[in-house]
C-alpha positions in Angstrom: 3.0 -1.7 36.5 1.9 1.1 33.4 -1.6 2.1 33.2 -3.6 5.2 32.2 -4.7 5.8 28.1 -0.8 6.6 27.4 0.8 9.5 26.3 -1.2 12.3 24.5 -1.6 12.3 20.6 0.0 15.3 20.2 3.2 13.8 21.9 3.4 10.7 19.6 3.1 12.9 16.7 6.2 14.8 17.8 7.9 11.5 18.2 7.2 10.4 14.9 7.5 14.2 12.8 10.6 13.7 10.6 10.0 10.0 9.7 10.1 9.8 5.9 8.5 6.6 5.5 8.5 5.0 1.6 5.2 5.1 0.0 3.7 2.1 -1.8 0.7 1.9 -3.7 -0.6 -1.8 -3.2 -3.2 -3.4 -5.3 -4.9 -6.6 -5.5 -7.6 -8.5 -6.9 -10.7 -10.5 -6.2 -10.3 -13.9 -8.3 -13.9 -14.7 -7.9 -15.1 -11.9 -9.0 -12.3 -10.1 -10.9 -13.0 -6.9 -8.6 -9.7 -5.0 -9.1 -8.4 -2.2 -5.8 -5.3 -0.3 -5.2 -4.3 2.3 -2.3 -1.6 4.3 -1.3 0.0 3.0 1.7 2.8 4.3 4.1 2.6 1.5 6.3 5.1 -1.2 5.2 8.4 -3.1 6.7 10.4 -6.2 5.6 9.7 -8.3 8.7 12.5 -11.0 7.7 15.8 -11.9 6.2 15.5 -15.4 5.5 13.2 -15.9 4.6 12.2 -12.5 2.9 8.8 -11.6 4.5 7.2 -8.1 3.7 4.5 -6.9 5.9 1.5 -4.4 4.3 -0.7 -2.5 6.4 -4.2 -1.6 5.0 -7.1 0.6 6.8 -10.0 -1.4 7.2 -11.9 1.5 5.9 -10.3 1.4 2.8 -12.1 -0.6 -0.2 -8.8 -2.6 -0.8 -8.9 -4.2 2.5 -12.3 -5.4 1.7 -11.1 -6.7 -1.6 -7.8 -8.2 -0.4 -10.0 -10.3 2.2 -10.8 -12.2 -0.5 -7.3 -12.1 -2.3 -4.2 -14.5 -2.0 -2.1 -12.0 -3.5 -1.0 -8.2 -3.6 1.4 -6.1 -5.4 3.3 -3.9 -3.9 4.8 -1.1 -6.2 7.4 1.5 -5.0 6.3 5.5 -5.9 9.3 7.1 -7.4 9.8 10.8 -7.2 9.0 12.1 -10.5 6.2 13.9 -11.6 4.3 10.6 -13.2 4.9 9.1 -9.6 3.1 12.3 -8.0 0.3 11.6 -10.3 -0.1 7.9 -9.5 0.2 8.5 -6.1 -2.4 11.3 -5.9 -4.6 8.8 -8.0 -4.3 6.1 -5.1 -3.8 8.2 -2.4 -7.1 10.6 -3.1 -9.3 8.5 -5.2 -11.8 5.4 -3.5 -12.4 2.7 -5.9 -15.8 2.8 -4.4 -16.3 6.1 -6.8 -13.8 5.8 -9.6 -12.5 2.9 -11.6 -8.7 3.8 -11.0 -7.2 1.3 -13.4 -9.0 3.0 -16.2 -6.8 6.0 -15.3 -3.5 4.5 -15.6 -1.6 1.8 -17.4 -1.6 -1.4 -16.1 -1.0 -4.7 -17.0 -2.3 -8.3 -15.3 0.7 -10.1 -13.3 0.4 -13.2 -11.5 -3.4 -14.4 -10.5 -4.4 -11.2 -12.5 -3.2 -8.8 -9.6 -2.8 -5.5 -11.4 0.6 -4.2 -12.0 1.4 -0.6 -12.5 3.6 0.2 -15.4 4.4 3.3 -13.9 6.2 2.1 -10.9 9.8 1.5 -10.9 9.8 -1.6 -8.9 6.8 -4.3 -8.3 6.9 -6.8 -5.8 3.9 -9.4 -5.8 3.4 -11.2 -2.7 1.1 -14.4 -1.5 -0.6 -13.8 1.4 0.7 -15.9 4.4 -1.2 -14.1 7.1 -3.4 -11.2 8.2 -2.8 -9.4 11.7 -5.4 -7.5 13.8 -3.0 -4.0 14.5 -5.8 -1.6 15.7 -7.4 0.3 12.7 -5.5 -1.2 10.1 -4.7 -5.2 9.3 -1.3 -6.4 8.5 -0.7 -8.8 5.2 2.3 -10.8 5.5 3.2 -11.4 2.2 5.8 -14.3 1.0 7.1 -12.8 -2.6 6.3 -14.8 -5.6 7.2 -12.4 -8.6 9.6 -9.2 -9.0 10.2 -6.6 -11.2 12.4 -3.5 -11.1 13.1 -1.4 -13.8 14.7 1.3 -11.9 16.5 1.7 -8.4 15.3 5.0 -8.1 15.0 6.6 -4.7 11.0 5.9 -3.7 8.7 9.0 -2.8 8.7 9.6 1.1 5.8 10.6 2.9 7.3 13.9 3.0 7.3 14.3 -0.5 3.9 13.2 -1.2 1.7 16.4 -2.8 -0.8 17.8 -0.6 -4.2 15.5 -1.0 -7.5 14.7 0.7 -7.4 10.9 1.4 -10.5 9.0 -0.5 -11.2 7.4 3.1 -10.3 8.7 6.3 -7.1 7.1 7.9 -8.8 5.5 10.7 
């Protein structure tokens, strides 16, 4: 039987050190109110091959999480490595939609269901939300793809490639 509070937080940080997760911007829209939201996300994974499913984890503290609570779709945008992508990552990672209209500061167009699709992203996936899962300080959104666009298959920006930034909201 395992008991106690678990390993020291510093040991856990050392365990994940060097994992270079790809970075994504997730956008959504509340269909009833038309409220748009988006944030930088590092916690994602493909969860199934057949049928294809993708999991996106949003912080409970994030405005995007609150808007996604009423949404039926999320758009997942790959963030590339060039300067324009660094700016996109900073916009969606440092700013909070509680204070700033991020979509007034970048090129985008409405996709399926009105979900914002960012022009600067080299790859975009729109998924219908099939389930929501409590994952501690984050909630996992299981997506069934309904639309995919690929402008470039360039390597995604990894966590280690991110510019230094202060998050718009605390992580947890």
